[in-house]
C-alpha positions in Angstrom: -200.1 85.0 -142.0 -200.2 84.3 -145.7 -202.1 87.6 -146.1 -199.2 89.5 -144.5 -196.7 87.8 -146.8 -198.9 88.6 -149.8 -198.9 92.3 -148.8 -195.1 92.4 -148.9 -195.0 90.8 -152.3 -197.5 93.2 -153.7 -195.6 96.1 -152.2 -192.5 94.8 -153.9 -194.2 94.4 -157.3 -195.7 97.9 -157.0 -192.2 99.3 -156.3 -190.8 97.5 -159.3 -193.3 99.2 -161.6 -192.5 102.6 -160.2 -190.9 104.5 -163.0 -188.7 107.1 -161.3 -186.9 104.6 -159.0 -186.5 101.9 -161.7 -182.7 102.5 -161.9 -181.9 102.5 -158.2 -180.4 99.9 -155.9 -182.1 99.3 -152.6 -183.6 96.8 -150.1 -187.2 97.3 -149.0 -189.3 97.6 -146.9 -187.1 99.6 -144.5 -186.9 99.3 -140.7 -189.4 96.6 -140.1 -191.0 96.0 -136.7 -192.8 92.7 -136.6 -194.2 90.3 -134.0 -191.7 87.6 -132.9 -192.4 84.3 -134.8 -194.0 85.9 -137.9 -192.8 85.3 -141.5 -191.3 88.2 -143.5 -190.5 88.9 -147.2 -187.7 91.3 -148.3 -187.0 92.6 -151.9 -183.5 93.5 -153.2 -183.5 95.8 -156.3 -180.2 95.8 -158.2 -181.0 97.9 -161.3 -178.2 100.4 -160.7 -175.5 97.7 -160.8 -176.8 95.9 -163.8 -176.2 92.5 -162.2 -178.9 89.9 -161.8 -177.2 87.4 -159.3 -177.2 88.4 -155.7 -176.9 86.8 -152.2 -178.1 87.8 -148.7 -176.5 88.2 -145.2 -178.3 88.3 -141.9 -176.1 89.8 -139.1 -173.0 89.2 -141.4 -173.9 85.5 -141.8 -174.8 84.3 -145.3 -178.3 83.1 -145.9 -179.0 79.9 -147.8 -179.7 80.9 -151.5 -182.7 78.6 -151.6 -184.6 81.1 -149.5 -184.5 83.8 -152.2 -186.0 83.8 -155.7 -185.8 86.2 -158.7 -188.9 88.1 -159.8 -187.0 89.5 -162.8 -183.5 90.4 -163.9 -183.2 93.3 -161.3 -185.4 92.2 -158.4 -184.9 89.3 -156.0 -187.2 88.4 -153.1 -186.1 86.8 -149.8 -188.6 84.9 -147.6 -187.8 84.3 -143.9 -190.1 82.2 -141.8 -190.7 82.3 -138.0 -188.4 85.3 -137.5 -187.5 85.6 -133.8 -184.4 87.8 -133.7 -185.0 90.7 -131.3 -182.9 93.0 -133.7 -181.2 92.0 -136.9 -179.5 93.6 -139.9 -180.3 92.2 -143.4 -178.0 93.1 -146.4 -178.1 92.3 -150.1 -174.7 91.7 -152.0 -173.7 91.3 -155.6 -172.4 87.9 -156.4 -169.7 89.0 -158.7 -168.1 92.0 -156.9 -169.5 91.2 -153.4 -170.5 94.8 -153.0 -173.4 95.8 -150.7 -176.4 96.8 -152.7 -178.6 97.8 -149.8 -180.0 96.7 -146.4 -182.6 97.1 -143.7 -183.1 96.6 -140.0 -185.7 94.2 -138.6 -186.9 94.3 -135.0 -189.4 92.0 -133.3 -191.6 92.3 -130.2 -192.8 89.5 -128.0 -196.3 88.3 -128.5 -197.3 88.6 -124.8 -195.6 89.5 -121.4 -194.7 86.3 -119.7 -193.2 84.8 -116.5 -195.1 87.1 -114.2 -194.2 86.9 -110.5 -195.4 89.0 -107.5 -194.2 89.5 -103.9 -196.5 90.7 -101.1 -194.8 92.8 -98.4 -196.4 93.4 -95.1 -195.3 96.9 -94.0 -196.1 96.2 -90.4 -195.6 92.5 -89.6 -196.0 92.9 -85.9 -199.7 93.6 -86.3 -202.5 91.7 -87.9 -203.6 93.3 -91.2 -202.4 96.8 -92.0 -201.1 98.4 -95.1 -199.2 96.2 -97.5 -197.5 96.5 -100.9 -197.5 94.3 -104.0 -194.6 94.3 -106.5 -194.9 92.3 -109.8 -192.3 91.6 -112.4 -192.4 90.0 -115.9 -190.5 89.4 -119.1 -191.1 91.2 -122.3 -189.1 92.9 -125.1 -189.3 96.7 -124.9 -188.2 97.9 -128.4 -189.7 100.3 -129.2 -190.7 101.7 -125.7 -193.8 100.0 -124.3 -196.3 101.2 -121.8 -197.5 98.6 -119.3 -200.6 98.5 -117.2 -200.9 95.9 -114.4 -204.4 95.0 -113.3 -204.8 93.2 -109.9 -208.1 91.7 -108.8 -208.6 90.8 -105.2 -211.3 88.3 -104.9 -212.5 88.6 -101.4 -212.3 92.3 -101.3 -213.8 92.5 -104.8 -211.3 95.3 -105.7 -209.5 95.9 -109.0 -206.3 98.0 -108.8 -203.9 99.1 -111.6 -200.4 100.5 -111.8 -198.5 101.8 -114.8 -194.9 101.5 -115.8 -192.5 101.8 -118.7 -190.3 99.0 -117.2 -191.0 95.3 -116.6 -191.8 95.9 -112.9 -194.6 97.7 -111.1 -195.5 98.2 -107.4 -199.0 98.8 -105.8 -198.6 100.5 -102.5 -200.9 101.2 -99.5 -202.9 98.1 -99.9 -205.2 96.7 -97.3 -205.1 93.0 -97.8 -206.3 89.9 -96.0 -203.8 87.1 -95.3 -206.0 84.4 -96.9 -207.0 86.4 -100.0 -206.2 85.5 -103.6 -205.1 87.9 -106.4 -205.2 87.7 -110.2 -202.6 89.8 -112.2 -202.7 90.7 -115.9 -200.1 92.8 -117.7 -201.0 94.8 -120.8 -198.4 96.1 -123.3 -199.2 99.0 -125.6 -197.3 100.8 -128.4 -198.3 103.1 -131.3 -198.4 100.1 -133.6 -199.9 97.4 -131.5 -201.1 96.3 -128.0 -201.1 92.9 -126.4 -202.1 91.4 -123.0 -200.5 88.6 -120.9 -202.3 85.5 -119.7 -203.9 86.1 -116.3 -201.9 84.8 -113.3 -203.5 84.0 -109.9 -201.6 84.0 -106.6 -202.5 83.2 -103.0 -201.2 86.0 -100.8 -199.9 83.7 -98.1 -197.7 82.0 -100.7 -196.2 85.2 -102.0 -195.8 87.1 -98.7 -192.3 88.0 -97.8 -191.3 88.7 -94.2 -189.0 91.7 -93.3 -185.5 90.8 -92.0 -185.2 90.1 -88.2 -184.1 93.0 -85.9 -182.1 93.4 -82.7 -179.5 90.7 -83.3 -177.3 89.9 -80.2 -174.3 87.6 -79.7 -172.8 86.6 -76.3 -170.1 84.3 -75.0 -171.3 81.3 -72.9 -168.8 78.7 -71.6 -166.8 78.3 -74.9 -170.0 78.8 -77.0 -171.9 81.7 -78.5 -175.5 82.5 -78.0 -177.2 84.3 -80.9 -180.6 86.0 -80.3 -182.9 88.1 -82.5 -186.4 89.5 -82.8 -188.6 88.7 -85.8 -191.3 91.0 -87.1 -194.1 88.5 -87.6 -194.7 87.2 -84.1 -198.4 86.3 -84.7 -197.7 83.6 -87.2 -195.5 80.4 -87.0 -192.4 80.3 -89.1 -188.7 79.3 -89.1 -185.4 81.2 -89.2 -182.0 80.4 -90.5 -178.6 81.7 -89.0 -175.6 82.3 -91.2 -172.2 82.2 -89.5 -168.9 83.4 -90.8 -165.5 83.9 -89.2 -162.5 86.1 -90.0 -159.2 84.3 -90.2 -155.9 85.7 -89.0 -155.0 87.0 -92.5 -158.3 88.7 -92.9 -159.9 86.0 -95.0 -163.6 85.4 -94.3 -164.9 81.8 -94.5 -168.1 80.0 -93.6 -168.2 78.4 -90.2 -167.6 74.7 -90.0 -170.9 72.8 -89.7 -169.5 71.1 -86.6 -169.6 74.4 -84.9 -173.3 74.7 -85.3 -174.1 71.1 -84.5 -175.9 70.6 -87.9 -174.9 69.3 -91.3 -176.3 72.5 -92.8 -176.9 76.0 -91.5 -178.5 76.1 -88.0 -182.3 76.5 -88.1 -184.6 77.7 -85.4 -188.3 76.7 -85.4 -190.6 79.3 -84.0 -194.3 79.2 -83.2 -196.0 82.3 -82.0 -192.9 83.7 -80.3 -191.4 87.0 -81.1 -187.8 86.2 -80.1 -185.5 83.5 -81.5 -182.2 82.2 -80.3 -179.6 79.5 -81.0 -176.3 78.3 -79.5 -173.1 78.1 -81.6 -170.6 75.6 -80.1 -166.9 74.9 -80.6 -165.9 78.4 -81.4 -162.3 79.5 -81.6 -160.8 81.7 -78.9 -160.1 85.3 -79.8 -161.7 85.0 -83.2 -164.0 87.4 -85.0 -167.4 85.9 -85.9 -170.2 87.4 -88.0 -173.9 86.4 -87.7 -177.0 87.2 -89.8 -180.5 85.8 -89.7 -183.4 85.4 -92.1 -186.9 84.1 -91.6 -189.9 82.7 -93.5 -193.6 82.3 -92.8 -194.9 78.9 -93.7 -194.3 78.2 -97.5 -193.9 81.8 -98.3 -190.8 83.7 -99.5 -187.7 83.9 -97.3 -186.9 87.4 -96.0 -183.7 89.2 -96.7 -180.7 88.6 -94.5 -180.5 90.8 -91.5 -177.5 93.1 -91.0 -174.4 91.1 -90.0 -173.4 91.2 -86.4 -169.7 90.9 -85.6 -168.4 89.5 -82.3 -164.9 88.6 -80.9 -164.8 85.5 -78.8 -163.0 85.4 -75.4 -159.9 83.4 -74.7 -160.7 79.8 -73.7 -158.1 78.4 -71.3 -158.4 75.0 -73.0 -157.5 76.5 -76.3 -154.2 78.1 -75.2 -151.2 76.4 -76.8 -148.2 78.4 -75.4 -144.9 77.8 -77.3 -141.7 78.9 -75.7 -138.1 79.3 -77.0 -134.9 81.0 -76.1 -131.8 82.4 -77.8 -128.5 82.2 -75.8 -125.6 84.6 -76.5 -121.9 83.9 -76.1 -120.3 84.0 -72.7 -119.1 87.5 -71.9 -116.0 88.5 -70.0 -117.9 88.9 -66.8 -119.0 85.3 -66.9 -122.6 86.0 -67.8 -124.8 85.1 -70.8 -127.8 87.0 -72.1 -130.9 84.9 -72.9 -133.7 86.2 -75.0 -136.9 84.4 -74.2 -139.6 84.3 -76.9 -143.1 82.8 -76.8 -146.2 82.4 -79.0 -149.8 81.2 -78.6 -151.5 84.1 -76.9 -153.8 85.7 -79.5 -153.3 89.5 -79.8 -157.0 90.2 -80.3 -158.2 88.6 -77.0 -159.8 90.9 -74.5 -158.6 91.2 -71.0 -155.3 92.1 -69.4 -152.3 89.7 -69.7 -149.2 89.7 -67.6 -146.0 87.7 -68.1 -143.4 86.6 -65.5 -140.1 84.8 -66.1 -138.2 82.9 -63.4 -134.7 81.5 -64.1 -133.3 78.8 -61.8 -130.3 76.5 -62.0 -131.1 73.2 -63.4 -129.6 71.4 -60.4 -131.9 73.3 -58.0 -135.0 71.6 -59.4 -137.3 74.7 -59.6 -136.4 76.0 -56.2 -135.3 79.6 -55.7 -134.5 81.7 -58.7 -135.0 85.2 -59.9 -138.2 86.7 -61.3 -138.5 89.1 -64.2 -141.7 90.9 -65.4 -141.8 91.1 -69.2 -143.7 92.4 -72.2 -146.0 90.7 -74.7 -143.8 88.4 -76.7 -140.1 88.7 -75.7 -138.0 89.2 -72.6 -134.2 89.3 -71.9 -132.7 87.7 -68.8 -129.1 87.0 -67.7 -127.7 83.7 -66.5 -124.2 82.4 -65.7 -122.3 79.6 -67.4 -124.3 76.9 -65.5 -127.4 75.0 -66.9 -130.7 76.8 -66.2 -134.4 76.3 -66.7 -136.5 79.3 -67.8 -140.1 79.3 -66.6 -142.8 81.6 -68.2 -146.1 82.2 -66.3 -149.0 83.9 -68.2 -151.6 85.7 -66.1 -155.1 86.8 -67.5 -156.8 89.3 -65.3 -154.4 88.4 -62.5 -155.3 84.7 -62.7 -152.8 82.1 -63.8 -153.6 81.1 -67.4 -150.7 78.8 -68.3 -147.1 77.9 -67.3 -144.3 76.8 -69.7 -140.5 76.2 -69.3 -137.4 75.8 -71.6 -133.9 74.4 -70.9 -130.7 76.5 -71.3 -127.5 74.3 -71.6 -124.4 75.0 -69.6 -121.3 76.4 -71.3 -119.3 73.5 -72.9 -122.1 70.9 -72.2 -121.9 68.0 -74.7 -125.3 67.7 -76.3 -126.6 66.0 -79.5 -127.0 68.2 -82.6 -128.1 68.0 -86.2 -125.6 67.8 -89.1 -125.4 68.4 -92.8 -127.7 71.4 -93.0 -128.7 72.1 -96.6 -130.5 75.3 -97.8 -132.3 76.3 -101.0 -133.4 79.8 -101.7 -136.0 81.0 -104.2 -138.2 84.2 -104.2 -138.0 85.2 -100.5 -138.4 81.6 -99.4 -135.6 79.4 -97.9 -136.0 75.6 -97.7 -133.9 74.1 -95.0 -133.1 70.4 -94.5 -130.8 68.5 -92.1 -129.7 65.1 -90.8 -131.1 64.1 -87.4 -128.9 63.1 -84.5 -128.5 59.5 -83.4 -130.7 60.0 -80.3 -134.5 60.0 -80.7 -135.9 63.6 -80.7 -139.4 65.0 -80.0 -139.0 67.8 -82.5 -136.9 70.6 -83.7 -136.8 74.4 -83.1 -135.6 76.5 -86.1 -134.8 80.2 -85.5 -133.5 82.8 -88.0 -132.5 86.4 -88.0 -131.5 89.0 -90.6 -130.0 91.7 -88.4 -129.1 89.8 -85.2 -131.5 91.8 -83.1 -134.9 90.4 -84.1 -135.5 86.7 -84.2 -138.2 84.5 -85.8 -138.7 80.9 -85.0 -140.9 77.9 -85.6 -141.3 74.2 -84.7 -141.1 71.1 -86.9 -141.5 67.4 -86.3 -139.6 66.6 -89.6 -136.0 67.1 -90.8 -137.0 69.9 -93.1 -138.8 73.2 -92.9 -139.7 76.1 -95.2 -139.1 79.7 -94.1 -141.4 82.1 -95.8 -142.2 85.8 -95.6 -138.6 86.8 -95.7 -137.2 90.1 -96.9 -136.1 90.2 -100.5 -132.4 89.7 -101.2 -131.3 89.6 -97.6 -128.9 87.2 -95.8 -130.1 85.2 -92.9 -128.4 83.3 -90.1 -130.3 80.0 -89.4 -130.0 77.8 -86.3 -131.5 74.3 -86.0 -131.8 72.8 -82.5 -133.1 69.3 -81.6 -135.6 68.8 -78.7 -135.7 66.0 -76.2 -138.1 65.2 -73.4 -137.0 67.9 -70.9 -133.9 69.3 -72.5 -132.7 70.8 -75.7 -129.7 69.7 -77.9 -126.9 71.9 -79.2 -127.8 74.3 -82.0 -126.2 74.1 -85.4 -125.8 77.3 -87.3 -125.6 78.1 -91.0 -124.7 81.7 -91.8 -125.5 84.2 -94.6 -128.2 82.3 -96.4 -129.8 84.7 -98.9 -133.6 84.7 -99.3 -133.3 85.5 -103.0 -130.6 86.7 -105.3 -130.4 89.9 -107.4 -128.4 90.9 -110.4 -124.6 90.4 -110.3 -122.3 92.9 -108.7 -121.5 96.2 -110.5 -118.4 96.3 -112.7 -115.6 98.8 -113.0 -113.3 98.3 -116.0 -109.8 99.5 -116.9 -108.4 99.6 -120.5 -104.7 99.7 -121.5 -104.6 100.3 -125.3 -101.6 99.6 -127.6 -100.9 99.0 -131.3 -103.8 96.9 -132.8 -104.8 95.5 -129.4 -106.0 96.5 -125.9 -105.8 94.9 -122.5 -109.2 95.1 -120.7 -109.5 94.3 -117.0 -112.3 94.7 -114.5 -113.2 94.5 -110.9 -116.6 93.6 -109.3 -117.9 95.9 -106.6 -120.5 94.6 -104.2 -123.8 96.1 -105.2 -126.1 94.2 -102.9 -125.8 91.8 -100.0 -127.2 88.9 -102.1 -125.9 89.4 -105.6 -126.1 86.5 -108.0 -123.0 84.4 -108.6 -121.4 85.4 -112.0 -121.4 82.5 -114.5 -119.6 84.3 -117.3 -118.3 87.7 -118.4 -118.9 89.1 -121.9 -116.7 91.9 -123.2 -118.5 94.0 -125.9 -116.5 96.4 -128.0 -117.0 98.3 -131.2 -115.6 101.2 -133.3 -117.1 104.4 -132.2 -117.7 105.6 -135.7 -119.4 102.6 -137.3 -120.9 100.8 -134.2 -120.0 97.3 -135.4 -120.4 95.2 -132.3 -117.9 92.4 -131.4 -117.7 90.5 -128.2 -115.6 88.0 -126.3 -117.0 85.7 -123.5 -114.8 84.4 -120.7 -115.4 82.3 -117.6 -116.8 83.8 -114.5 -113.4 83.4 -112.7 -111.6 85.6 -115.3 -111.0 89.3 -114.6 -109.2 90.3 -117.8 -109.0 89.7 -121.6 -106.9 90.9 -124.5 -108.7 92.3 -127.5 -106.6 91.7 -130.7 -106.7 92.5 -134.4 -107.8 96.1 -133.7 -107.3 99.0 -136.1 -104.4 101.3 -135.2 -105.1 104.9 -134.2 -108.8 104.2 -133.9 -111.3 105.0 -131.1 -113.2 102.0 -129.6 -116.0 101.7 -127.0 -115.9 98.8 -124.6 -118.2 97.5 -121.8 -118.5 94.3 -119.8 -121.6 92.2 -119.1 -121.7 90.0 -116.0 -124.2 87.1 -116.4 -125.7 85.2 -113.6 -128.7 82.9 -113.2 -130.6 85.8 -111.7 -129.9 88.5 -114.3 -127.3 90.6 -116.1 -125.3 93.5 -114.8 -123.6 95.9 -117.3 -120.7 98.2 -116.8 -120.6 101.8 -118.1 -119.1 102.4 -121.6 -115.4 103.1 -121.6 -113.7 104.7 -124.6 -110.1 104.1 -125.7 -107.9 104.8 -128.7 -105.3 102.4 -130.1 -101.7 103.7 -130.6 -100.6 104.8 -134.1 -97.3 103.0 -134.1 -96.1 99.6 -133.0 -94.3 99.8 -129.7 -91.7 97.4 -131.0 -90.5 100.1 -133.4 -90.7 103.0 -131.0 -87.8 101.7 -128.8 -85.2 101.4 -131.6 -86.3 104.7 -133.1 -86.0 106.3 -129.6 -82.4 104.9 -129.2 -81.4 106.1 -132.7 -82.8 109.5 -132.1 -81.1 109.8 -128.8 -77.7 109.0 -130.4 -78.3 111.5 -133.2 -79.2 114.2 -130.7 -76.1 113.4 -128.7 -73.9 113.7 -131.8 -75.5 117.0 -132.8 -75.0 118.4 -129.4 -71.4 117.3 -129.3 -70.7 118.7 -132.8 -72.4 122.0 -131.7 -70.3 122.1 -128.6 -67.1 121.7 -130.7 -68.2 124.4 -133.1 -68.9 126.7 -130.2 -65.5 126.1 -128.7 -63.7 126.8 -132.0 -65.9 129.8 -132.7 -65.0 131.2 -129.2 -61.3 130.7 -130.0 -61.7 132.3 -133.3 -63.4 135.3 -131.7 -60.6 135.7 -129.2 -57.9 136.1 -132.0 -56.9 139.8 -132.7 -58.8 140.7 -135.8 -58.3 144.2 -137.2 -61.3 146.5 -137.1 -61.1 148.6 -140.2 -63.1 151.4 -138.7 -60.5 152.0 -136.0 -57.3 151.2 -138.0 -54.5 153.4 -139.5 -51.8 152.6 -142.1 -48.2 152.1 -141.2 -45.1 150.6 -142.8 -43.6 147.4 -141.6 -39.9 147.1 -141.9 -38.0 144.2 -143.4 -35.8 142.0 -141.3 -32.7 143.9 -142.5 -34.2 147.1 -141.4 -35.7 146.1 -138.0 -34.4 149.2 -136.3 -36.3 152.2 -135.1 -39.8 152.1 -133.8 -40.9 149.3 -131.5 -44.6 148.6 -131.6 -45.4 146.9 -128.3 -49.1 146.1 -128.6 -48.4 143.5 -131.3 -45.9 141.8 -129.2 -46.6 138.3 -128.3 -45.9 137.8 -124.6 -44.0 134.7 -125.3 -41.5 136.5 -127.4 -39.0 139.1 -126.2 -38.3 141.1 -129.3 -40.4 144.0 -130.7 -41.8 144.4 -134.1 -40.4 147.5 -135.8 -42.9 149.8 -137.6 -41.8 152.4 -140.0 -44.1 155.2 -141.1 -45.0 155.3 -144.7 -43.4 158.2 -146.7 -44.9 159.4 -149.9 -42.8 158.9 -153.0 -43.4 161.8 -155.2 -41.4 160.6 -158.1 -41.1 156.8 -158.2 -44.2 155.5 -156.3 -47.8 156.5 -157.0 -49.7 158.1 -154.2 -51.8 155.6 -152.2 -53.7 158.2 -150.3 -56.4 160.3 -151.9 -55.7 163.9 -151.5 -52.0 163.4 -150.4 -49.7 166.3 -150.8 -46.7 165.3 -153.0 -44.7 168.3 -151.9 -44.2 167.1 -148.3 -40.7 166.7 -146.9 -38.8 163.5 -147.4 -38.9 162.7 -143.8 -42.0 163.0 -141.5 -43.2 162.1 -138.1 -46.2 159.7 -137.5 -48.3 160.8 -134.5 -49.9 157.9 -132.5 -50.7 159.9 -129.4 -54.3 160.3 -130.3 -54.9 156.6 -131.0 -53.2 155.4 -127.9 -50.4 153.6 -129.7 -46.9 153.5 -128.1 -43.9 154.0 -130.4 -40.3 153.5 -129.3 -37.1 154.5 -130.9 -34.5 151.8 -130.5 -31.6 150.0 -132.2 -30.8 146.4 -132.3 -28.6 146.8 -129.2 -30.9 149.1 -127.3 -34.2 149.0 -125.6 -37.1 151.0 -126.8 -37.3 154.5 -125.6 -40.6 155.7 -124.2 -41.8 158.6 -126.2 -43.2 161.8 -124.7 -46.9 162.2 -124.8 -48.0 165.2 -126.9 -51.3 166.2 -128.3 -52.1 165.0 -131.7 -51.0 167.0 -134.7 -53.8 168.9 -136.1 -52.3 168.5 -139.5 -52.6 164.7 -139.7 -54.2 163.5 -142.8 -57.3 161.3 -142.4 -57.9 160.6 -146.1 -58.8 157.1 -147.1 -56.3 154.9 -149.0 -57.6 153.9 -152.4 -57.1 150.3 -153.5 -56.4 149.1 -157.0 -60.0 148.6 -157.7 -60.8 152.1 -156.6 -63.3 150.8 -153.9 -63.7 152.5 -150.6 -61.0 151.6 -148.1 -61.9 152.2 -144.4 -58.3 152.5 -143.2 -56.9 155.9 -142.3 -53.7 157.0 -143.8 -50.7 157.3 -141.4 -49.0 159.9 -143.7 -48.7 163.5 -142.3 -49.0 166.8 -143.9 -46.4 169.4 -143.2 -46.7 170.8 -139.8 -45.5 174.2 -138.7 -44.3 172.7 -135.5 -40.6 172.5 -135.3 -39.1 169.1 -135.7 -37.2 169.4 -132.5 -40.5 169.2 -130.5 -41.1 165.6 -131.8 -37.7 164.1 -131.4 -39.1 161.4 -129.2 -41.7 160.4 -131.7 -39.8 159.9 -135.0 -36.8 158.2 -136.4 -35.0 159.4 -139.6 -35.3 157.0 -142.4 -32.9 156.8 -145.2 -34.0 157.2 -148.8 -32.7 153.8 -149.9 -34.5 152.0 -147.1 -38.0 153.1 -148.0 -38.3 150.9 -151.0 -38.0 147.9 -148.7 -40.8 148.9 -146.2 -44.1 147.0 -146.0 -47.6 148.4 -145.4 -49.4 147.1 -142.2 -52.7 147.8 -140.6 -53.1 148.5 -136.9 -56.3 148.8 -134.9 -56.8 150.6 -131.6 -58.6 147.7 -129.9 -55.6 145.5 -130.5 -53.7 147.9 -128.3 -56.4 147.8 -125.7 -56.4 144.0 -125.6 -52.6 144.0 -125.2 -52.9 146.4 -122.3 -55.4 144.1 -120.6 -53.0 141.2 -120.9 
């Protein structure tokens, strides 16, 4: 061993002296493969780093510095003694920077294969001798891959056999062996680097022989017990067998049989001599239960055989094991005076073989089981009808047409006074309801508890105590529970508790309504039933925030509240609000509702509305007044210059001559006198453009074309209706010029000379004296004035 260590040191020194690699960093030798338990020396070269102080880690665990020593400034040697790791990683680190300089992998191999064991199989155990097999296993490390050779020496046969394998197991087949022979086994391990052999191991064949599992397992019922039989494959040699018993429970769970069922404190054994068949009796088995059996055997002190294939068997119904339980559910009295009774029973296993029939007989309690009606029913329930009297219901179970068991139950009469339980309390949690009650004053033999979720299917159980736990319920469903006390031959009055939830869900869903105003909002909500068993709300939380900045605020109120006012809000701002309902079972949240506060205070809107209404009324009233005055103004006769002519209005002293009726006010009786204007060639400038100054001093004004009516009258006379003549073609239509020389739309009433004789127009003119013309006034007359007067 010291020689091996010296070789490593010399190798390290030689590498140190190597010139080309003197400036590298490394750990050597690399990838070592050594025998487990040997010593090893590793060198770390740190020339590239320039550091002299290093430390080592083996599989990331630091090695004691005392195990390494420095050869020089750049080389450190690590010595490890009795190295047994199957595979390890060794690394060298700088002490200053803790950087990895280099590393190597070390693997070991075992010195020798060890823990050799062999099993001798007889391929045909029903005959003496025959071909056998021998399988041997051992322990040995296999890195790198190892080739194994197993050498078996049979002493009496003086035969040496070998098998080869790359695993730690090897099988010799088609052997012809003797029962009392001995065998010696040696395992050789070989690699490219080394080879090693195990210590020889000698076995007696009768000690390592292993029987094959028994065959043809049979199970049969026998008077409440089970008989298990099998056939072993080594009938020529004595041995013993063991039976393993398991049974399947109602829920599918498989358990070991109770030792009392086999009559032993341990598994049942069967001692066999030279018999081929074995058997054993299993007592106290349950009725209608699935049992499983398997058997194994051993020859002398040899190795136990494997378990045989499990045999399953369902036991028959044992009459002594039947525990029939009977109950009834009575409905309310109907209008026809009858009651429906649902009869329910338990205790007949469903998996039992055979044919079962059920018959129900109902008799009046006073008749003491005589007479009555019979009803044939199904497997677990049956409905019968009774009147308002007390009855007894009798159930008879037949198996294969033979009476198996008879049971009866009492049905009270309507209004019968019977004891009952009081103060029923319930507690629900995770599909389980715990029920407790107070017992009646009379002594009872037990209690029947029935419950239903939909009123059509009933479940029930019995209890000797004043409490019971109902499990296997539907989640979040209400149940009606009835507790009835039992007496010797009667039942008491049932006490009901309604709508008991098996568990509770989240609170009801929430619908919210928001009424916004100026700087506040009124939020109200209603809860809508979401589930039958929703959790009771403990509190409500109203969450609200501005839509644009998502700054959450909230208000929490008691679970009895259904509204809240949100204050100090910003005017003309959109908000988002929702309501959370909190219960012990969870939280329900409403959908988000958006609202916008008003821009103005409602307190100012009302006065402003009133003031605005008054102003609008005043404006309308003023407009109406203006419209009335405007209408009156439009109805006054206003001259239309485009349709007017020029005439001369006489003074009061000269109101004789022409009577102008269209200007007459109907309320007055006199006529206004109109005198035609006559041109003054000498004393008065001409008012009409293009007027002929050489006209006669007297002229006739022609109004026939314009529709005007002129009359010739004196102060003592009435007007004379003039004759209608066609207009004079010589009438002047020149416009009158004003002082400002602007255009004047009125036509001149002056006439040019006409060749018509003056006698033809006597009815249309009046002579005017020269001295009266100076006093005449100029007037303007429109044709529409005349038309309006005619309409009047």
